[in-house]
C-alpha positions in Angstrom: 3.1 16.7 48.0 -0.8 16.9 48.0 -2.7 13.7 48.1 -3.2 12.0 44.7 -7.0 11.9 44.4 -7.1 11.7 40.6 -4.6 9.9 38.4 -4.3 10.3 34.6 -3.4 7.1 32.8 -2.0 7.4 29.3 -2.3 4.1 27.4 -3.0 2.6 24.0 -6.2 2.2 22.0 -4.8 -1.2 21.1 -4.2 -4.0 23.5 -0.8 -5.0 22.1 0.4 -8.5 21.3 1.3 -9.8 24.8 -1.4 -10.7 27.2 0.7 -9.2 30.0 -0.1 -5.7 28.6 -3.9 -6.1 29.1 -3.4 -7.8 32.4 -1.3 -4.8 33.6 -4.0 -2.4 32.4 -6.6 -4.3 34.4 -4.4 -4.4 37.5 -3.8 -0.7 37.3 -7.4 0.2 36.9 -8.5 -2.1 39.7 -5.8 -0.8 42.0 -6.6 2.9 41.5 -10.3 2.1 42.1 -9.6 0.2 45.3 -7.5 3.1 46.6 -10.3 5.5 46.0 -8.5 7.4 43.3 -10.4 8.8 40.3 -9.1 7.4 37.0 -8.7 10.1 34.3 -8.0 8.8 30.8 -8.6 9.2 27.1 -12.2 8.0 27.1 -11.9 5.0 24.8 -13.6 1.6 25.2 -11.1 -0.5 23.2 -7.5 -1.7 23.7 -5.5 -0.9 26.9 -7.8 2.1 27.6 -10.9 -0.1 27.7 -9.2 -2.8 29.8 -8.1 -0.3 32.4 -11.4 1.6 32.5 -13.5 -1.6 32.8 -11.4 -3.0 35.6 -11.7 0.3 37.5 -15.4 0.3 37.1 -15.7 -3.4 38.1 -13.8 -2.5 41.3 -16.3 0.3 42.1 -14.1 3.2 41.0 -14.9 6.6 39.4 -13.7 6.8 35.8 -13.6 10.1 33.8 -12.8 9.9 30.1 -11.9 12.9 27.9 -12.1 12.3 24.1 -12.1 14.6 21.1 -15.3 14.5 19.0 -13.5 13.3 15.9 -12.0 10.3 17.8 -15.2 9.3 19.6 -16.2 6.9 16.9 -12.7 5.7 16.0 -11.6 5.0 19.6 -15.2 3.9 20.5 -16.0 6.3 23.3 -16.8 4.4 26.5 -20.4 5.3 27.3 -20.5 3.3 30.6 -17.9 5.2 32.5 -18.7 7.7 35.3 -18.3 10.7 33.0 -17.3 11.0 29.3 -16.3 14.5 28.4 -16.3 15.3 24.6 -13.9 18.1 23.5 -13.1 19.7 20.2 -9.4 19.0 19.9 -6.4 16.9 21.0 -5.0 20.0 22.7 -8.1 20.6 24.7 -8.1 16.9 25.7 -4.5 17.1 27.0 -5.2 20.3 28.8 -8.2 18.7 30.6 -6.4 15.5 31.4 -3.6 17.6 33.0 -5.9 19.9 34.8 -8.0 17.2 36.4 -5.1 15.0 37.5 -2.7 14.9 40.5 -0.3 12.5 38.8 0.3 10.7 35.5 1.1 7.1 34.5 2.2 6.0 31.1 1.4 2.4 30.3 2.3 0.6 27.1 0.8 2.4 24.1 1.7 3.8 20.7 2.7 7.2 19.4 -0.3 8.9 20.9 0.8 7.7 24.4 4.4 8.9 23.7 3.0 12.3 22.6 1.0 12.6 25.8 3.7 11.6 28.3 6.4 13.7 26.5 4.2 16.8 26.6 3.4 16.3 30.3 7.1 15.9 31.0 7.9 19.0 29.0 5.3 21.0 31.0 6.9 19.8 34.2 10.3 20.8 33.0 9.0 24.3 32.2 7.5 24.6 35.6 3.9 24.5 34.5 3.3 21.7 37.1 5.2 19.7 39.6 3.1 16.5 39.6 4.7 13.0 39.5 5.0 11.3 36.1 5.5 7.6 36.1 6.1 4.7 33.6 4.5 1.3 34.2 7.3 -0.7 32.5 5.4 -3.9 31.8 7.6 -6.6 30.2 10.3 -3.9 29.8 8.2 -2.0 27.3 9.8 1.3 28.1 13.4 0.1 28.4 14.6 1.6 25.2 12.6 4.8 25.7 14.2 5.3 29.1 17.6 4.6 27.6 17.0 7.5 25.3 16.3 9.8 28.2 19.7 8.7 29.7 21.3 9.4 26.3 19.8 12.8 26.2 21.2 13.6 29.6 24.6 12.2 28.6 24.6 14.4 25.5 23.6 17.5 27.6 20.0 17.9 26.4 18.3 16.7 29.6 19.4 17.4 33.1 20.3 14.7 35.6 17.8 16.3 38.0 14.9 15.8 35.6 16.2 12.3 34.8 16.2 11.4 38.5 12.5 12.5 38.8 11.3 9.8 36.4 9.3 7.2 38.2 9.6 3.6 36.8 8.4 0.2 38.0 6.8 -2.9 36.5 4.6 -3.3 39.5 1.4 -1.2 39.8 1.4 -1.1 43.6 5.1 0.0 43.8 4.5 2.6 41.1 1.7 4.2 43.1 3.8 4.2 46.3 6.6 5.9 44.5 4.3 8.5 43.1 2.8 9.2 46.5 6.3 9.8 48.0 7.4 12.0 45.0 9.2 15.2 46.1 9.3 17.9 43.4 12.5 19.8 42.9 12.7 23.2 44.6 11.6 26.1 42.4 15.0 27.6 42.4 16.6 24.4 41.2 13.8 23.6 38.7 13.9 27.0 37.0 17.7 27.4 36.5 18.3 27.6 32.7 21.0 24.9 32.8 18.5 22.5 34.3 16.1 22.7 31.4 
């Protein structure tokens, strides 16, 4: 797999109720910066997004945010990051996030985070990319969500091969190591109809 130079982080515009969530966001941002990886994210200054971006900046990292114009005020666009790209729609935002990134991390967040990570997993399943997709499972936040993936596979709606490609850890350093050692499925296996 090519080197991960830029990592997209999906996370909430709220900080959540547990202090561990914000701590994890700061840890992830600082870690990516220390490793020289560009942080690509939704462009907000508040919640998990702000915590992660601020920590990356404080550690000397490059941070690129992509935010739709109609959300710039609501999510308080982060004007101090390396680059803030304003787009016209959510679809354009997701396309740019995907195109600029070599891997994807879902941190705790709400329905918008779920939408983003599910879409990027769908694109991988359809063969539109073969980049690693990972879940930072802080305080077991994604346990029930990941159980649902296993249930989908059990019921025949999701393949074991795709299930086994999900990367999960509650430790940011381990998560990055797993992403860097990720091996995509071969194209022939990936594109068989029964695997989708």
